N, C-alpha and C positions, 0 to 999 in steps of 0.2 A: 353332291347332295341334291335330292329332289324335294320339291315343295308343291303341294296341290294349290294352284291358283284359283281354280273354279271347278265346280263339279255339279252335275245334275244326274238324276236317275230317270230313265225312260221306262215306264211301266205300261203293260197292256193288261188290264184287269177284266176278267170275264165273270160277270155276276150271273150265277146259274140258278135255275129253278129247283126248288126242293121236290123230290120225287114222291114224298109221302102225303102230299096235300093236293087239293083240287087245283087245276091249272090257273083259274082266274085269281085265286088267293095267292098262289105262288108268284104270279106276275106282279101282283100288288106288293108282295113282300120284297121282290127284287127292286121295284121302284123306291120303296122306303130305304132299302139298303144303299142304293146309289145316292139318294139324297143325304143320308146320314154320313156317307163317306165324304161327300163334298163339304158338308158342314164341319166335319172333323178337321179337314184341311184348313178351313177358314178359322175355326176355333183355336187350333194349335198354331195359327199364323205361319204355316208352312208355305214358303213361296212355291207356287206351282202354276202350271198352265195346262188346261185341258185341251189336248190337241184334236181329239175326235171322240164323239159319243155316238155309238151305233146301237140302235134298237133292232134286234133280229126278229124275224117273223114268229119264232117260238116264244117270244117274251123275254129272252135274256138280253143283257146289255153288255156291250164291250166298251170300255172306257180307256182311252189312251191318254196318259198323263206324263208330263215332264215336271219333276219336282226336286226341291233341294234335298241333298243327302248329307246326313251327319253334321249339319250346321255349317258346311263349307259355303263360301261365297258362290253365288250362282253366275256371276259375271254377266255375259251377254246371252246366256242360254234361254232366258225367259222373255227376251225382247221380241 
């Protein structure tokens, strides 16, 4: 028999610009979206660790996150 002792999910999220709006407005929207995602993790009390946040020259943002998956214990993953 197997039992999951600890589990984490590594995600790389790329927050992209919308094509149908002006560049500056699209960059501002990406910043809001990134902020809202971080607030969501905190509000839902999802154990997580932001490993890297990269702001690209085109205004997009790449966020590398390690977070709890399906309520499993995260063990030492987030230390």
